[in-house]
TORBA-238675 format. One record per residue: residue number from 1; x, y, z of N, C-alpha, C, O, CB in turn. Coordinates in steps of 0.1 Angstrom, whole numbers, plus 5000, padded with zeros to 4 digits. Glycine has a CB too. Example, Ala and Ser with C-alpha at 12.3 -4.5 7.8 and 13.67 -1.06 7.14 Angstrom:
<recs>
REC   num     nX     nY     nZ    caX    caY    caZ     cX     cY     cZ     oX     oY     oZ    cbX    cbY    cbZ
REC     1   5132   4943   5078   5123   4955   5078   5132   4967   5078   5142   4967   5085   5113   4955   5090
REC     2   5128   4978   5071   5137   4989   5071   5129   5000   5079   5134   5011   5080   5141   4994   5057
</recs>
This chain:
<recs>
REC   num     nX     nY     nZ    caX    caY    caZ     cX     cY     cZ     oX     oY     oZ    cbX    cbY    cbZ
REC     1   4964   5318   5248   4971   5315   5236   4969   5300   5232   4970   5291   5241   4986   5318   5237
REC     2   4965   5297   5219   4962   5283   5216   4975   5275   5215   4986   5280   5212   4955   5282   5202
REC     3   4974   5262   5218   4985   5253   5218   4987   5248   5204   4978   5245   5197   4982   5241   5228
REC     4   5000   5249   5199   5003   5244   5186   5008   5230   5187   5017   5226   5195   5014   5253   5180
REC     5   5002   5221   5179   5005   5207   5178   5013   5205   5166   5009   5208   5155   4993   5198   5179
REC     6   5025   5199   5167   5034   5197   5155   5034   5181   5154   5037   5174   5163   5048   5202   5157
REC     7   5030   5177   5141   5030   5163   5138   5043   5159   5131   5046   5165   5121   5017   5159   5130
REC     8   5050   5150   5136   5062   5145   5130   5058   5135   5119   5047   5128   5120   5072   5138   5140
REC     9   5065   5133   5109   5063   5123   5099   5065   5109   5105   5074   5108   5113   5072   5125   5086
REC    10   5057   5099   5101   5060   5086   5106   5074   5081   5102   5079   5085   5091   5050   5075   5100
REC    11   5081   5074   5111   5095   5071   5109   5098   5058   5101   5108   5058   5093   5101   5069   5123
REC    12   5090   5048   5102   5093   5035   5096   5088   5033   5082   5077   5037   5078   5088   5024   5105
REC    13   5097   5026   5074   5093   5023   5060   5088   5008   5060   5090   5000   5069   5106   5024   5051
REC    14   5081   5005   5049   5077   4991   5047   5090   4983   5044   5101   4988   5044   5067   4989   5036
REC    15   5089   4970   5043   5100   4962   5039   5106   4966   5026   5099   4971   5017   5096   4947   5038
REC    16   5119   4965   5024   5125   4968   5011   5119   4959   5000   5119   4963   4988   5140   4966   5011
REC    17   5114   4947   5004   5107   4938   4994   5094   4944   4989   5088   4939   4979   5105   4925   5000
REC    18   5089   4955   4995   5077   4962   4990   5079   4966   4975   5069   4966   4968   5074   4974   4999
REC    19   5091   4970   4972   5093   4975   4958   5090   4963   4948   5084   4965   4938   5107   4980   4956
REC    20   5095   4951   4952   5092   4939   4944   5077   4936   4943   5072   4934   4932   5100   4927   4949
REC    21   5071   4937   4954   5056   4934   4955   5049   4943   4946   5040   4939   4938   5051   4935   4969
REC    22   5051   4956   4947   5044   4966   4939   5048   4965   4924   5039   4967   4916   5047   4980   4944
REC    23   5060   4961   4921   5064   4959   4907   5057   4947   4901   5052   4947   4890   5079   4958   4905
REC    24   5056   4936   4908   5049   4924   4904   5034   4927   4902   5029   4923   4892   5051   4912   4914
REC    25   5028   4933   4912   5014   4937   4910   5011   4946   4898   5001   4944   4891   5009   4943   4923
REC    26   5020   4955   4896   5019   4964   4884   5020   4956   4871   5012   4958   4862   5029   4975   4885
REC    27   5030   4947   4871   5032   4939   4859   5019   4930   4856   5015   4928   4845   5044   4930   4860
REC    28   5014   4925   4867   5002   4916   4865   4990   4925   4860   4981   4919   4853   4998   4910   4878
REC    29   4989   4937   4863   4979   4946   4858   4980   4949   4843   4970   4950   4836   4978   4959   4866
REC    30   4993   4950   4839   4995   4953   4825   4994   4941   4816   4992   4942   4804   5009   4959   4823
REC    31   4996   4929   4821   4996   4917   4813   4983   4915   4804   4984   4913   4792   4997   4904   4822
REC    32   4971   4917   4810   4959   4916   4801   4958   4927   4791   4953   4924   4780   4946   4917   4810
REC    33   4964   4938   4793   4964   4949   4783   4972   4944   4771   4968   4946   4760   4970   4962   4789
REC    34   4984   4938   4774   4992   4933   4763   4985   4921   4755   4987   4920   4743   5006   4929   4768
REC    35   4978   4913   4763   4971   4902   4756   4961   4907   4747   4959   4902   4736   4965   4893   4767
REC    36   4953   4917   4751   4943   4923   4742   4949   4930   4730   4944   4928   4719   4935   4934   4750
REC    37   4961   4936   4732   4968   4942   4720   4972   4932   4710   4972   4934   4698   4979   4951   4725
REC    38   4977   4920   4715   4982   4910   4706   4970   4904   4699   4970   4901   4687   4989   4898   4714
REC    39   4959   4902   4706   4947   4897   4699   4942   4907   4689   4938   4903   4678   4935   4894   4710
REC    40   4942   4919   4692   4938   4930   4683   4947   4930   4670   4942   4932   4659   4938   4944   4689
REC    41   4959   4927   4672   4969   4927   4661   4966   4915   4652   4966   4916   4640   4983   4927   4666
REC    42   4963   4904   4658   4961   4891   4651   4947   4892   4643   4946   4888   4632   4960   4879   4660
REC    43   4937   4898   4649   4924   4900   4643   4923   4911   4633   4914   4912   4626   4913   4902   4654
REC    44   4933   4920   4634   4934   4931   4625   4923   4941   4627   4916   4945   4618   4934   4927   4610
REC    45   4921   4945   4640   4910   4955   4643   4913   4968   4637   4904   4976   4632   4908   4956   4658
REC    46   4926   4972   4637   4930   4985   4632   4942   4983   4622   4947   4972   4621   4934   4995   4644
REC    47   4946   4994   4615   4958   4993   4607   4970   4990   4616   4970   4993   4627   4960   5006   4598
REC    48   4980   4984   4610   4992   4980   4617   4999   4992   4624   5003   4991   4635   5002   4973   4608
REC    49   4999   5004   4618   5005   5015   4624   4998   5019   4636   5005   5024   4646   5006   5027   4614
REC    50   4985   5018   4637   4978   5021   4649   4981   5011   4660   4984   5015   4672   4962   5021   4647
REC    51   4982   4998   4657   4986   4988   4667   5000   4991   4672   5002   4991   4684   4986   4974   4661
REC    52   5009   4995   4664   5023   4998   4668   5024   5011   4677   5031   5011   4686   5032   4999   4656
REC    53   5016   5021   4673   5015   5033   4681   5010   5030   4695   5015   5035   4705   5007   5044   4674
REC    54   4999   5023   4695   4992   5020   4708   5002   5011   4716   5003   5012   4729   4979   5012   4706
REC    55   5008   5001   4710   5018   4993   4717   5029   5001   4723   5034   4998   4734   5023   4982   4707
REC    56   5035   5010   4715   5046   5018   4720   5042   5026   4732   5049   5027   4742   5051   5028   4709
REC    57   5030   5032   4732   5025   5040   4743   5023   5031   4755   5027   5034   4767   5012   5047   4740
REC    58   5017   5019   4753   5015   5009   4764   5028   5005   4770   5029   5004   4782   5007   4997   4758
REC    59   5038   5002   4762   5051   4998   4767   5057   5009   4776   5062   5006   4787   5061   4994   4755
REC    60   5057   5021   4771   5062   5032   4779   5055   5033   4793   5061   5034   4803   5061   5045   4772
REC    61   5042   5033   4792   5034   5034   4805   5036   5022   4814   5038   5024   4826   5019   5035   4802
REC    62   5037   5010   4808   5040   4999   4817   5053   4999   4823   5055   4996   4835   5038   4986   4808
REC    63   5063   5003   4816   5077   5004   4821   5077   5014   4833   5083   5011   4843   5087   5008   4810
REC    64   5071   5025   4831   5071   5035   4842   5064   5030   4854   5068   5031   4865   5064   5048   4837
REC    65   5052   5023   4852   5044   5017   4863   5052   5006   4870   5051   5005   4882   5031   5012   4857
REC    66   5059   4998   4862   5066   4987   4869   5080   4990   4874   5084   4985   4884   5067   4975   4858
REC    67   5087   4999   4867   5100   5002   4871   5102   5015   4880   5112   5016   4887   5109   5003   4859
REC    68   5093   5024   4878   5095   5037   4886   5086   5038   4898   5090   5042   4908   5093   5049   4876
REC    69   5073   5036   4895   5063   5038   4906   5066   5030   4919   5065   5036   4930   5050   5034   4901
REC    70   5071   5018   4919   5074   5011   4931   5084   5018   4940   5083   5018   4952   5078   4997   4929
REC    71   5095   5024   4933   5105   5031   4941   5099   5044   4946   5103   5048   4957   5117   5034   4931
REC    72   5091   5050   4939   5084   5063   4943   5075   5060   4955   5076   5067   4965   5076   5069   4931
REC    73   5067   5049   4954   5059   5046   4965   5067   5043   4978   5063   5046   4989   5050   5034   4962
REC    74   5078   5036   4976   5086   5032   4987   5092   5044   4994   5093   5045   5007   5098   5023   4983
REC    75   5095   5055   4987   5100   5067   4993   5089   5074   5001   5092   5081   5011   5105   5077   4982
REC    76   5076   5073   4997   5065   5079   5003   5060   5072   5015   5057   5078   5026   5054   5082   4993
REC    77   5058   5059   5014   5052   5051   5024   5060   5051   5037   5072   5048   5038   5050   5036   5019
REC    78   5053   5054   5048   5058   5054   5061   5047   5050   5071   5035   5050   5068   5064   5068   5065
REC    79   5051   5045   5083   5042   5041   5093   5049   5042   5107   5061   5042   5107   5036   5027   5091
REC    80   5041   5043   5117   5046   5044   5130   5035   5041   5140   5023   5045   5138   5053   5057   5133
REC    81   5038   5035   5151   5029   5033   5162   5034   5040   5175   5046   5037   5179   5026   5018   5164
REC    82   5026   5048   5181   5030   5053   5194   5020   5048   5205   5012   5039   5201   5029   5069   5194
REC    83   5022   5052   5217   5013   5047   5227   4998   5053   5226   4989   5049   5232   5018   5051   5241
REC    84   4997   5063   5217   4984   5070   5215   4978   5069   5202   4966   5071   5200   4986   5084   5219
REC    85   4986   5065   5191   4980   5065   5178   4988   5057   5168   5000   5053   5171   4979   5079   5172
REC    86   4982   5054   5157   4988   5047   5145   4989   5058   5135   4979   5064   5131   4980   5034   5141
REC    87   5001   5060   5129   5003   5070   5119   5007   5063   5106   5016   5054   5106   5014   5080   5123
REC    88   5001   5067   5095   5006   5062   5082   5006   5073   5072   4999   5083   5073   4996   5050   5077
REC    89   5015   5071   5062   5015   5080   5050   5017   5070   5038   5026   5062   5038   5027   5091   5051
REC    90   5008   5072   5028   5009   5062   5017   5005   5070   5004   5001   5081   5004   4999   5051   5020
REC    91   5006   5062   4993   5003   5068   4980   5015   5069   4972   5026   5067   4976   4995   5081   4982
REC    92   5013   5074   4960   5024   5077   4951   5020   5090   4943   5028   5099   4944   5027   5066   4941
REC    93   5009   5090   4936   5005   5102   4929   4997   5111   4939   5000   5123   4941   4997   5099   4917
REC    94   4987   5105   4945   4979   5112   4955   4984   5105   4968   4983   5093   4970   4963   5110   4953
REC    95   4988   5114   4977   4994   5109   4990   4984   5112   5001   4977   5122   5001   5007   5116   4993
REC    96   4983   5102   5011   4974   5103   5022   4981   5101   5035   4989   5092   5036   4962   5093   5020
REC    97   4978   5109   5045   4983   5107   5059   4971   5104   5067   4960   5110   5066   4990   5120   5064
REC    98   4972   5093   5075   4962   5089   5084   4967   5088   5098   4978   5083   5100   4956   5075   5079
REC    99   4959   5092   5108   4963   5091   5122   4950   5085   5128   4940   5091   5128   4967   5105   5128
REC   100   4952   5073   5134   4941   5066   5141   4945   5065   5156   4954   5059   5160   4939   5052   5135
REC   101   4937   5072   5164   4939   5071   5179   4937   5057   5184   4928   5050   5179   4930   5080   5187
REC   102   4946   5052   5192   4946   5039   5198   4932   5036   5204   4927   5025   5204   4957   5037   5208
REC   103   4926   5046   5211   4913   5045   5217   4902   5042   5208   4891   5037   5212   4910   5057   5225
REC   104   4904   5044   5195   4894   5041   5185   4895   5028   5178   4887   5024   5169   4893   5052   5175
REC   105   4906   5020   5181   4908   5007   5174   4898   4997   5178   4894   4995   5190   4922   5002   5178
REC   106   4892   4991   5168   4882   4980   5170   4888   4966   5167   4886   4957   5175   4870   4982   5162
REC   107   4895   4965   5156   4902   4952   5153   4915   4955   5146   4918   4966   5141   4893   4944   5144
REC   108   4924   4945   5147   4937   4945   5140   4938   4932   5133   4938   4921   5139   4949   4947   5151
REC   109   4940   4933   5120   4941   4921   5111   4953   4920   5103   4960   4931   5101   4928   4920   5102
REC   110   4957   4908   5099   4968   4906   5090   4963   4900   5078   4955   4890   5078   4980   4898   5097
REC   111   4968   4905   5066   4964   4899   5053   4976   4896   5045   4986   4903   5045   4955   4909   5045
REC   112   4976   4884   5039   4987   4879   5030   4982   4873   5018   4976   4862   5018   4997   4870   5038
REC   113   4983   4880   5006   4980   4874   4994   4990   4865   4989   5001   4863   4996   4977   4885   4983
REC   114   4988   4858   4977   4998   4849   4972   5012   4855   4970   5022   4849   4973   4993   4842   4959
REC   115   5012   4867   4964   5025   4873   4961   5032   4878   4974   5044   4877   4976   5024   4885   4952
REC   116   5024   4883   4984   5029   4886   4997   5035   4874   5004   5047   4875   5009   5017   4892   5006
REC   117   5029   4863   5003   5034   4850   5009   5047   4846   5002   5057   4842   5009   5024   4839   5008
REC   118   5048   4848   4989   5060   4844   4982   5071   4853   4986   5083   4848   4987   5057   4846   4966
REC   119   5069   4865   4989   5079   4875   4993   5081   4876   5009   5090   4883   5013   5076   4888   4988
REC   120   5073   4868   5016   5074   4869   5031   5068   4882   5037   5074   4887   5047   5088   4867   5035
REC   121   5058   4888   5030   5052   4900   5035   5038   4899   5040   5032   4889   5037   5053   4910   5023
REC   122   5033   4909   5046   5020   4910   5051   5015   4924   5052   5024   4933   5054   5018   4902   5065
REC   123   5002   4926   5052   4996   4939   5054   4988   4939   5067   4980   4930   5069   4987   4944   5042
REC   124   4991   4949   5076   4983   4950   5089   4972   4960   5086   4975   4971   5082   4993   4954   5100
REC   125   4960   4956   5089   4948   4965   5088   4943   4968   5102   4940   4959   5110   4937   4958   5080
REC   126   4942   4981   5105   4937   4986   5118   4924   4992   5115   4923   5003   5109   4947   4996   5125
REC   127   4913   4985   5120   4900   4990   5118   4896   4999   5130   4897   4995   5141   4890   4978   5116
REC   128   4891   5010   5127   4887   5020   5137   4872   5024   5135   4866   5019   5126   4896   5032   5137
REC   129   4867   5032   5144   4854   5037   5142   4853   5049   5133   4845   5058   5136   4848   5040   5156
REC   130   4862   5050   5123   4862   5061   5115   4854   5059   5102   4854   5048   5097   4877   5064   5111
REC   131   4848   5069   5097   4841   5068   5084   4850   5067   5073   4846   5064   5062   4831   5080   5083
REC   132   4863   5071   5075   4873   5071   5064   4878   5056   5061   4885   5054   5052   4885   5079   5068
REC   133   4874   5047   5070   4878   5033   5068   4890   5029   5076   4896   5037   5084   4881   5031   5053
REC   134   4895   5017   5073   4906   5012   5081   4919   5018   5077   4921   5024   5066   4907   4997   5079
REC   135   4929   5017   5086   4943   5022   5083   4951   5010   5079   4951   5000   5087   4949   5030   5095
REC   136   4957   5010   5068   4965   4998   5063   4980   5002   5064   4984   5012   5059   4961   4994   5049
REC   137   4988   4992   5069   5002   4993   5069   5007   4982   5060   5007   4970   5064   5008   4992   5084
REC   138   5010   4986   5048   5013   4976   5037   5027   4972   5037   5037   4979   5041   5009   4982   5024
REC   139   5029   4959   5032   5042   4954   5028   5052   4953   5039   5064   4958   5038   5048   4962   5017
REC   140   5048   4948   5051   5057   4946   5062   5062   4931   5061   5056   4922   5057   5050   4948   5075
REC   141   5075   4930   5066   5080   4916   5067   5071   4909   5077   5065   4915   5086   5095   4916   5073
REC   142   5069   4896   5075   5059   4888   5083   5062   4890   5098   5053   4891   5106   5060   4873   5079
REC   143   5075   4889   5102   5078   4891   5116   5074   4904   5122   5069   4906   5133   5093   4888   5119
REC   144   5077   4915   5114   5073   4928   5117   5058   4930   5119   5053   4936   5128   5079   4939   5107
REC   145   5051   4924   5109   5036   4924   5110   5031   4917   5122   5022   4923   5129   5030   4918   5097
REC   146   5037   4906   5125   5032   4899   5137   5035   4907   5150   5027   4907   5159   5039   4885   5138
REC   147   5047   4912   5151   5050   4920   5163   5042   4933   5164   5039   4938   5174   5065   4924   5163
REC   148   5039   4939   5152   5030   4951   5152   5016   4948   5157   5011   4955   5164   5030   4956   5137
REC   149   5011   4937   5152   4997   4932   5157   4998   4930   5172   4988   4934   5179   4993   4920   5149
REC   150   5008   4923   5177   5009   4920   5191   5010   4933   5199   5003   4935   5209   5021   4911   5194
REC   151   5018   4943   5194   5020   4956   5201   5007   4964   5201   5003   4969   5211   5031   4964   5195
REC   152   5000   4964   5190   4988   4972   5189   4977   4966   5198   4970   4973   5205   4982   4972   5175
REC   153   4977   4952   5198   4967   4946   5207   4970   4949   5222   4961   4951   5229   4967   4930   5204
REC   154   4983   4949   5225   4987   4951   5239   4983   4966   5243   4977   4968   5253   5002   4949   5241
REC   155   4987   4975   5234   4984   4989   5237   4969   4992   5238   4964   4999   5247   4990   4998   5226
REC   156   4962   4987   5228   4947   4989   5228   4940   4982   5240   4931   4988   5245   4941   4983   5215
REC   157   4946   4971   5245   4940   4965   5257   4942   4972   5269   4934   4971   5278   4946   4951   5258
REC   158   4953   4981   5270   4955   4989   5282   4949   5002   5281   4949   5010   5291   4970   4989   5285
REC   159   4944   5006   5269   4939   5019   5267   4924   5019   5268   4917   5011   5261   4943   5025   5253
REC   160   4918   5027   5278   4904   5027   5280   4898   5037   5270   4901   5049   5271   4900   5030   5294
REC   161   4891   5032   5260   4884   5041   5250   4871   5036   5246   4867   5024   5250   4893   5043   5238
REC   162   4864   5044   5239   4850   5039   5235   4850   5031   5222   4841   5024   5219   4841   5051   5234
REC   163   4861   5033   5213   4862   5026   5201   4849   5026   5192   4846   5017   5185   4866   5012   5203
REC   164   4842   5037   5193   4830   5039   5185   4830   5051   5177   4821   5054   5170   4817   5039   5194
</recs>
């Protein structure tokens, strides 16, 4: 009889400040769109009613992206580290689950962009020998990111694997 493996969902969430990070990043993406629309209005590329219709649609989409999506992403994003693997679940519209065996870890990195630094956050990237790419644990408090890197380094150092 085959053995059934049941995978539990990862337990830990990113920092609550992740919602702010994702909202700020979304707002920064919409800013150039609004600039182009203002320039188009000043230059009179289209009739005014077209500008207003496009602006109304843009405002609705931007509000959803900035005010709703970060909370949705926060509900979805999870991560966990066991003695055998790194588990992540991420996304908002398309969701992805990744499981990276500790024996396959090649490097563990920390990344902090300007907005991450402003909010005291960091992203931990676990590079493995997978063709799917690295596993990212986004929007962790800096202290949590540092302890996660230390723990992964310790676990990977005691685990004999080929990491290829």
